[in-house]
C-alpha positions in Angstrom: 0.0 0.5 0.0 2.9 2.7 0.5 4.2 3.4 -3.0 7.2 5.4 -2.7 10.7 5.9 -0.6 12.6 7.8 0.3 16.1 6.9 2.1 18.4 9.1 3.9 21.6 9.3 5.8 24.8 11.1 6.1 28.3 9.4 4.2 28.3 5.8 6.6 24.6 5.8 7.1 24.1 2.2 5.7 22.2 3.9 2.5 23.5 2.8 -0.2 23.9 -0.6 1.1 21.0 -0.7 1.7 19.0 0.5 -1.1 21.4 -2.5 -3.1 19.8 -5.2 -0.5 16.4 -3.7 -1.4 16.9 -3.8 -5.3 18.6 -7.2 -4.7 15.3 -8.7 -3.0 12.8 -6.9 -5.9 14.7 -8.8 -8.2 13.7 -11.6 -6.6 10.2 -10.7 -6.9 8.1 -12.1 -9.8 6.6 -9.5 -12.2 9.2 -6.7 -11.0 11.6 -4.9 -12.9 14.8 -2.2 -11.3 15.6 0.3 -13.1 19.3 1.6 -11.5 19.3 5.7 -11.9 22.9 6.2 -9.8 25.8 8.2 -10.5 27.9 7.2 -8.4 28.4 3.3 -9.4 27.5 1.6 -6.3 24.5 -0.6 -7.6 27.1 -1.8 -10.3 27.2 -5.1 -9.1 23.0 -5.6 -10.5 23.9 -3.8 -13.4 23.0 -6.8 -16.5 20.7 -8.6 -14.5 17.6 -10.0 -17.0 15.1 -8.2 -14.7 17.3 -4.9 -15.1 15.4 -2.0 -17.1 16.6 -1.7 -20.4 20.5 -3.7 -18.9 22.2 -1.9 -16.8 23.0 0.7 -14.0 22.0 4.6 -15.7 25.0 6.7 -13.9 25.9 9.2 -16.2 23.4 12.3 -15.4 22.3 12.7 -19.1 21.3 9.3 -19.3 19.6 9.2 -15.8 17.6 12.6 -17.0 16.5 10.7 -20.2 15.9 7.5 -18.3 13.1 9.4 -16.4 11.8 10.9 -18.9 11.3 7.6 -20.4 9.9 6.4 -17.7 7.2 9.6 -17.2 6.1 8.4 -20.6 5.4 5.3 -19.1 2.9 6.9 -17.3 -0.4 6.7 -19.5 0.4 3.1 -21.0 -1.3 0.0 -19.5 2.0 -2.0 -18.4 2.2 -5.3 -16.4 4.3 -5.9 -13.7 5.6 -3.4 -11.8 9.1 -1.4 -11.9 11.1 -0.4 -8.8 13.2 3.1 -9.8 16.5 3.2 -7.3 17.5 7.1 -7.6 20.4 7.9 -5.8 22.7 11.2 -5.0 19.1 12.8 -5.9 20.2 16.2 -4.5 23.1 16.2 -6.6 21.6 14.9 -9.7 18.5 17.9 -9.4 21.4 20.6 -8.7 23.7 19.2 -12.4 20.1 18.9 -14.3 17.3 20.7 -13.0 14.3 18.7 -15.2 15.6 15.7 -12.9 12.8 17.5 -10.5 9.9 17.7 -12.6 10.4 14.1 -13.7 10.6 12.7 -10.0 7.6 15.1 -9.3 5.6 13.5 -11.9 6.5 10.1 -11.4 5.8 10.6 -7.6 2.5 11.8 -8.9 1.0 9.9 -10.8 3.5 6.7 -11.5 1.9 4.2 -9.1 -1.1 4.2 -11.8 1.8 2.8 -14.3 3.0 0.7 -11.3 6.4 2.9 -11.3 7.8 3.2 -7.9 10.7 4.9 -6.8 12.8 4.9 -4.4 14.8 8.3 -3.7 18.5 8.2 -2.0 20.0 11.2 -0.8 23.0 11.9 2.1 20.6 14.7 3.2 17.0 15.7 3.6 14.7 16.1 -0.2 12.3 18.6 0.8 15.2 21.9 -0.6 15.4 20.1 -4.1 11.6 18.4 -4.8 9.9 20.2 -2.8 7.0 19.6 -0.3 4.7 18.8 -2.9 6.5 15.8 -4.5 7.1 14.6 -1.3 3.2 14.6 0.2 3.8 11.2 -2.7 6.5 10.3 -1.0 5.1 8.5 1.6 7.7 6.0 3.5 11.4 8.0 4.9 13.6 5.6 5.8 16.2 7.7 7.9 19.5 6.8 8.6 21.8 9.3 10.8 21.6 12.4 9.9 23.9 15.7 11.2 21.4 17.0 13.6 17.5 17.4 14.9 17.3 20.1 11.9 17.6 17.6 9.7 16.1 14.9 11.2 13.3 16.7 11.3 13.4 17.4 7.4 14.6 13.8 6.7 11.3 12.3 8.7 8.8 15.1 7.9 8.1 15.1 12.0 9.9 15.6 14.9 11.7 14.3 18.3 12.6 10.9 15.5 15.8 10.7 17.4 17.6 10.2 14.1 20.4 12.4 14.5 21.5 9.7 17.6 21.8 6.6 15.3 24.5 4.8 15.0 25.3 4.9 11.3 26.1 2.1 9.6 22.5 0.0 9.1 21.2 1.8 11.8 17.3 3.0 10.4 14.2 4.7 11.7 11.2 3.6 9.6 8.5 6.1 9.1 5.5 5.6 7.5 2.2 7.9 6.6 0.9 10.0 9.8 
């Protein structure tokens, strides 16, 4: 019932490892395809799996923008199965290529009707990069260690989560809906 997810945590929190594990788990689920959009290349070991969308990892910023544009174009078409779209380092991508923000916003708003679900990764909270309207459509937040209480509030979408006190290295909080 939860459609989209954000994984937020500073360097060393375990965010990239968690996203790789999530993608690997999804690849073992019948009817699921996985799109890998990762400028750092952390998901490269999964590239080439038969269920990876369009065959591999998209690492170049322009290629990632084109991949998101192609996924956005699928919204009004009937799709078979589910496509999980893993996008890591979202703030950097948006800073380098602003149209990525619009594609992610459209997918967050209407992607579930086409079976397209986002898993967005970031070291810092995403509000300033994606906007609050887009993040309202991302009901699940997995929050690792963040710098301080303000960052914890922005990452989780609520106060007093204690994310600033997490140990890192795979220590996460799960925040869903209300």
